[in-house]
N, C-alpha and C positions, 0 to 999 in steps of 0.2 A: 681456349681459356684454360689455364693450368688449375686442376682440382686438386687442393691441398689433399696430402693423406689424413685419415681418420687419426683422430687422439689416441695414441697408444694406451690401450688397457693392462695393466700387469696380468690382470687374473685371466686372461688371455694368452698368457703363455701358458698356463698349464698341462693345456694338452700335447706340446712341443716338448714339455719337459717328460710328462708320462710318455710320451713314445720316445726318447732318447733313455728314459729307464728301461725300457719293455724291449727296445733293441739290444741294449747291454745284458739286462739281466734275463730276460726269455729265453735264451738258447743256452742260457748255464744253467739254471732252476729248473727249466720244464721245457728239452728240448723238444721232448716230442708234440706237444701242447703247441709250443710255438709256431713250429713247423708245419701245422695243419691250419692254424688259424693268425698268422701274422698279418695275413693280408686284410683280413676283418678287423684286426685290430689299429690297423695302420689307416684304413681308409675311411673309419668309424671316429677315430680322433681327428683326422682331417675336415672330414665334412662337419665336424660341431666348430671349426676356426671358419671354415671356408661359410657354413653357414649365416654365422655372426656375420660376417663383413658383407654378404650380399643382402639377407634381408631383415639385419637390423641397423647396421650403418648403412648401407644402403652404396658400400663403399666399394663401387662394379672397377671404376679404374686403377685401383691396386692389385684387386683379384683378376683382371683380366691381364693384367700385366706378369704378374705371377704367373698366371697359366702360360702365357706366350712363351715365359722363361723354362717354364717347364716341359712344353711341347719341344722348344728349340734345343734341349738337353736332351728330352731322353730322344729324338730325332737323331741327334750327332753320333751319341751314345749306342743306338741302337744301330745304326745306320752300319756303324763301322765295326758293332760286333758281328753282325752280319755278312759281310764282305769278308772279315779276316777269318770268319769260320768256314769260308769256303777255300781258302788257300789251306794245302797241307804241306807242311817242311817235315820231310823225313829227314833225319839228325844221325850222324853218323860218328864214326872215328872214336877213341876212349875220352872219356871223360877224368875232371880231376879238378881241383879247386882252384887251379892256373885256367882251365878251356869256360870253367865255367864263371870266372872273373872277367874275362873274355867276352863271353857272351851276355853277360850283364851290362858290360860297358856298350856293345854294337845295342842292345835294346834303351840304353840310354839315348844314346846317337839316334837310334830309328825311329823313338816318341815322339821329335819335332819333325819330322815327316810324317806321320801315319798319326799323331795324337796318343795319348798314354793307352786311351781304350782303347785304339786300332791297333798297336803295337805289345799291348798285354793281350789282345785276344790270339794275336797271330803266332805269340812266341811262348806262349804260358802250357801249351801243351806238348810243343818241342822241349822246352825246358824241362816236364817235369820226363818223358822218355829221356831225355839226355842222362838223366837221374836215377835211371830207373835201378831199384834194388836199394838205393839208398837216397830218397828221399826223406827228409826232415822238414820241420815246420822251419827252420829258418831260410832253409830254401826258397820257400813261398812269402815269407816276411819282407827278404829281402830284394824278392823280384816285385812286391810290392813297392817300398820305397824305392828303388831305384827306376825300374821299367816305367810301374803304374802313376810315377809321380814325378819326383825330383827330374828326372831326365828330361821333362816335358817341358820345360822352363824357357828354352831360345826361341820360339818363334807364337803365334797366336794359334796355329794350330794343334800347338802341343798337348795345352790343358785348357779345359774351358772356361775359366775364368781370364785367361789373357785369351781369349777369342771376345769374349764380352769385352774386355778393352778395346780390342782393333772396333769392334762395334761402334766404340762410343768415340771412336776416333783418331788412336794410340795408332801410330804409325805403324805398319808390319815389323819392320825390320828395328823396331825403335826397342823391343825387349831384347835381341840378339845384344846390342850395342850396350843396354845399361847393365843385363842380369849375367852374362856370362862367365862375370868373374865368382858369383857366388853358386853360378852353375857347377865350375871345378872344381871349388873347394868342397863343395858338400857330396857331387861323383866322386870324385876322389880319395874322400874319407870314408863313406859307406862301403867304396869297392874295397877299399883295406881293410878293413872291418871284416867285411863277409869275407876277404879271401882267408883273414885270420881265425875265423869261425869254422868255414867250412873245410881247412888245412886240420885243424883240431879234431872233428868230427871224423876226416878221413884217415887219420891215424888211431883214432880210436875202435871205428869200425869200416875197416876196410870192405870195398865193395864187392859183393858176390862174383864167382869170377867168369858168370855168364854176362855181367854188366862190362866187364873190363877187356874183352874180345873185341877184335875191331868189330866193325857194323857196317852195313851197307853206306853207300857213297850218302852223300847229300844231295837230297832231289827234292821240287817242287810242285805238286797238283795243286791244277784248278788255275792256274794261269791265266786264265782268261778273266780272273777276279781284280786283277792289277787294271782292267778298264774300268772298269765300275770301281774300283777305290779313285783314281785320276778324277770322274766324275763328283763322288764326294767331297775330293779336296779341293778341286774346281768351285762348287759349290761354295765352299766357307766363301767367296769372293764376290757371291751375287746378294745384292743389295737390294734393287726394287724389281721387282711389289715384294715385300716380306715372303708371304707364304712359299715362292719360288725356289727358294734355299731347301725349305723343307721339302717341297713336291721333288726337288731334284734328289733329294739323299736318300726318300722313300722309296723312290723309281729305281734308285742305282741298287738296294736293299732288296728289292721285288727281283729286279734281273738278276741281282749274283744267286737269289737263293732258288729261283726258276731253270736256272740255267747251269750251277753247277750239278756235277755227279752226283748221285748218292754215295757210291762208295768214296768219297772225299768227306764229305758229311759223316759217313759214319766213321771212316779211318779219325776225323776229329772228334768223334763222340759228340758230334753237334746236336744242339737243340736248346728250345726256347727257354727253358727253365729259369737259368741264370739272368736273360734278359728281364722275363716275368717279375723275377725277384727285385731287382734292382728297379723296375720302373712303379711295383705296388709300395715300396720302401722309399723310395724317392718323391713320388707322389703325395706321400701323409707329411713327408719332410716339406716340400716346399710349399704346400699347405700351411702346417701348424706354423710355420716359422715366420709368418706375415706381422705377426704382432710383436716377435721378437725384433725383428729389423725393423719396422715402425719405432719400437723405444731406440735402440741403437742409433737410428738417426734422426731421433728428434734431443737423445742426450749427448750423444758425443762429442758435438763441440762445446759444450760444459766440461766434459769428463776431460779432453785433451786439450784444451786453449787455444788460441786464437794461430798460435805457430806451432805445433807439437813437435819435437824431434823424428826423426824416422823410426826409431827402435821401436817408441810408444804402437805407430802403423805397424812396424812388424809383429809384433808379440799381441798387439789387439786381432789385427788379420789372422792369424795361426791362429790364435785361441778359439775363436770362430769359428775355424776353417775345420779345425779337429771334431768341432760339434756338429757342424753344418755341413753342408755340401759348401766345397769351396769357392763356387761361382757367386753366389747370392752373397757369401759373405767379403769377395773383393767388391762386387758392387754397391754394397754397404757403406763400405769406408772409402769407394771411389767419391760415392756421392758426398761423403762427408770430407772430402778434400775439395771436391768442387766448391762445396758451400762456403770454404774458406781461403779462397781463390779469386781475385780480382778478374772482373768478366764471368767467370763462371764456364769458360769454353775450355774443350780439350787443349788448345794451344796457351793459353796463358797458363794452365793447369802443369804442361812440359815444362816451361819457362822457370814459372815459379817453384816449383813442386816437384822435381825431379825425382829427388833422393825419395822424398814421402811416396812416389806413385812405385819407384824400385821396391821400397820397402813391401807396399802393399801388393806387390806382381808377386817376389819370390814369396811372404810369408803365405799367400792363397796357395801357391804351388808345394813348396816344402811340408807345410804343414798339414796338407791335405794326405798324406800319409800317415798320419799319426793314430788315425781310428778308421774302422772300415766304412765311418760315415765321411769320411772326408774327400772321397773323390768316386765316383761312380765305378770305375775299375776294378775298384778295391773289394766289393763285394762281389763281381764277378768273378775275379780270380778265386777267392775263398770259396763259390758256388762252384766252381769249376773242379779245386779240391775237394770239396763234402762230395763230391758226386765219385769222386775215381777214389774215395777213401782214403786220402791223403791225410796224413796228420795236419791241421790246424789248431792255431787257439783261439780259443773265445773272443769275443770284446774285450772282457777287463783283462785274459790273457796275456793277448797282444799288447796292452798298456805297458800293465807290467811285465813284461818279459822282453820287449824290444822296444816297444816307444820311449820308456825313461830311462834305459840304462842304454839305448844305442843312439837313439832318435835325436832326443833331448840335448844330447851331449855336442851332439855335430849343428844342429838349431843354433843353441846356444854360443857357438864359435862363430860361424857366419852371422849372426848381430854382434859378437864382439869384432870381427875383423871390417865391418863395413856399416854397421848400425849403431854403435852405441855414440855417435858424438851426435 
């Protein structure tokens, strides 16, 4: 028997709003305090919502479902983080705007094979070393835009929301078939903008002489982790029993960590702090957003109508993905779309609403780059950059300096070309 979700209570959205405000303002207004206590704040707010669902509403099914989604999310993110952290790429040669642009393009393609988390964790340290002596904030932000988000739009492995769609019955190659034009436009525009920005910075601030001299040849250490990476990717296709997928991923991560030489981890500056930060923050996000998703599921059909234009799904999913993790945002709008679909199964959805599903897929992946909250790798990249004392904008600084003037026009152009009708 299907258990109906509890009636959405607008007051229960308050912990979620407070958590978002704390994550946005804490690092700016009280960075030292936030650095020491963000875990307590996050888990406390999550406990308020979780306790209400469990002990007042007795809504065990929605809470258990969200917990399962979180475990799957953090297992995939964490496993790829650990395995990628055991592979050390030694970069060499001269760097510059053109080489940097080619590197980001390679990262965008690789994101579809390793996932945005795996590609970001594998490439972020080589990216920083490649630009040693001239790293600026735009290097990190465009890396987040292209490698950690937009690049992974061609396969279900590429980004968590697309993986959830695959688990809901969307065929594996459907994403590449329908989303490649949007991928090509967005990646191409972001690479062109990055080249212009990096060229301007390169002319104004030439790299130190030491960073322009020829370096050692490219070399990879920790190649045995490619086997564990293959296990991680293979586990994606395991459906039954449900816990086997997570078990394989955890086993691969443990095997990678225990067999990787310490010198490789040291060369990568590997530690578990970025993963712990992401795990704590997203535990709070997943817990507190339950009422917000309930409200959206209940109100969206009335707000969107019986046959909304794809553009509404694109902007709606995108806006939610900017504030929530993009995976549950995808699920929320997919559920709404299924409610409007005759038969309510995936085959009927693909037949009647392929354009709307494409809009949901693209919106969730692309808008995940808009804030540090949008996708797990965003926080990991920021945490690694902070550890290495690399310039990185705050939550609001990223939005004001990069999302609004750079990413938003690209997203608007994608809408104009593909979803405005």
